Residue, then its C-alpha position, 0 to 999 in steps of 0.5 A: m767230414h763226408p764226401p758229397p753223395p752220389g749224383a752230386t754236381a760235378r766237384p770242383a778243383a780247389v785252389m788254396v792260397v798259403y802264406r804264413r801257415q804253411d805248417q797248419v793246413e795239413a788237416a784241411l789239404r788231407q780232407l780236400s784231397g780225399w774227395l776233390p778230383l784236384v788240389v792246387v796249393v799256391d805258396n805265397g810265402p817268400q821262400t819255397s816250403t819244403g814241407l808243404q811241397q813234400l805234403c802236397k807230393t804225398l796227397g797228390a796235390v799240385y804245388l806252386h810257389g807264388a812268392n807273393a808276386g801280385g799279392l793274393a791276385g797273383a796267386y789266383n792268377l798263377a793257379q788259374r793259369h795252371l787249371l785252364a791250361m790243362p787238356l781237361p779243365p775243371p768245370t768249376v774252381l773253388f777258392l780257399d784261404e789258408d784258414s778256410d773252414i771247410g766243414t760245411l763245404p760238402a753240404f753246400l756242394a751237394d745241395p741241389d740249389t747250389r748244383h742248379i745255379l752252377a749249371q746255368p751259363d750265365t752264373a759267375a759264382i756262388s758261395p756259402a754266407y760267411r760269419d765273422r769269427a771275431t764278431g759273430l755277425r754274418g756278412r751283409y750281402m748287397w744287390l747292386r743296380r747302376f743308380r741304386l743299391g741295397f742290402n739283404p738281411r744278414e740272416f736268410e735262407g735260400v739262394r740270392e743274387v748279390a753283387f759281391v762275394i768274398n773269394s774264400m769258399s766261392v766256387w766259379r764256373a771255369e768258363a766264367l773265369q775265362r771270360i772275365g780274365p785274370f784277377n787284378e794284381g795291381l790291387a794285390i789283396d784288398h778288393v780283389d774280389t770286389e773288382y772281379c765281381l764288378r767285371a763279372r757284372a760287366c760281362g752279364l754274369h751273375v754272383h749268388v750266395h746261399g744263405s742255407h749254408e754258412f762258414p766261419h771266416a776271419i777278416g782282419e781283427r774285427r770289432r763290434y760296436r753300435f753307431l746310430g742304432m746299427e750293429v756294425q763291425s770295424g776291420g781291425h787292420g793295421p796302418a799299412r793295411r789301411h793305406l792299402i784299403g784306402r788306395n784301393t777303394m778310392w781307385l775303384a770309385r774313380q774307375w767305375l764312377w760312370r758305369e756304376p755310379a751307385f757303386a762308386a758313392l758306395c766306395l766313398l761311404r765305405l771310406s767314411y765307414e772305415a774312418i768312424g770304426i777306427a776312431m770309435v773302437e780301435d787303438q792306433a787311431g791317429a796312424k790308421l786314419w792318416a794311413l786311410l787318408r794317404g791311401a785314398a789320396s794316392g787312389l785318385t791318381a793310381s793306375l792299377r788296371p789289370k795286366 
């Protein structure tokens, strides 16, 4: 891995959230600390990891203990508060998971198109495309209008404006983070990034994916299958996580119905898609379907507004 060449865009501060793999992130942290101006590590485990804390001290990284308060959203908010309270906040912030593969990051950051997008005041974020580790399928990015939506092809080159990106490996303008506000801790994990992108859109900000760069990423334990002639993938999450997905998806549909009716319809399709994948290729199908249904029902009345 090599640092970006001279003249690359102002390098972001990195935020890495660590939950289960405190002892497996050393190599990535050493790489990041070697060429980024600031690395913030949020330990979201229940107890302070003295080993990770000492590693951060050795590398000059900031260690924060989130204790999983507010889930993944709470960890992002903890790091965001720290960064934006600095006398000179970084101009951009890179979000990473504990298992993020950062091998393609230097080329992505040094790309002139990435630099150009991040220089625009109406940009919220830009991300490389992700390819699922388990299935080999690239993420399917969509575009959204109030009454219409559509999907880009899985494989594309160059920069495209999209409706949503996953937070892992996404670079956000600090000004956009301040304008949008904190991540929604009521959602905790699932759809935290979806909801944040919707709020960016409501602020008139734009989200982009650079299809000429990609990174491997794992979301659950996905399984590839064919349905109605299409190649798709199931999520592979357990019953507890399916309950959370059902609740958050239904809450988002209810919350954004009037402002983004096409998105609300997509949420209902997402629940159907989840159910089909569970029924066709996953084990514990009965327990997972029941959890998804109960979660969706609870989402009809849940109050999950950002604090």
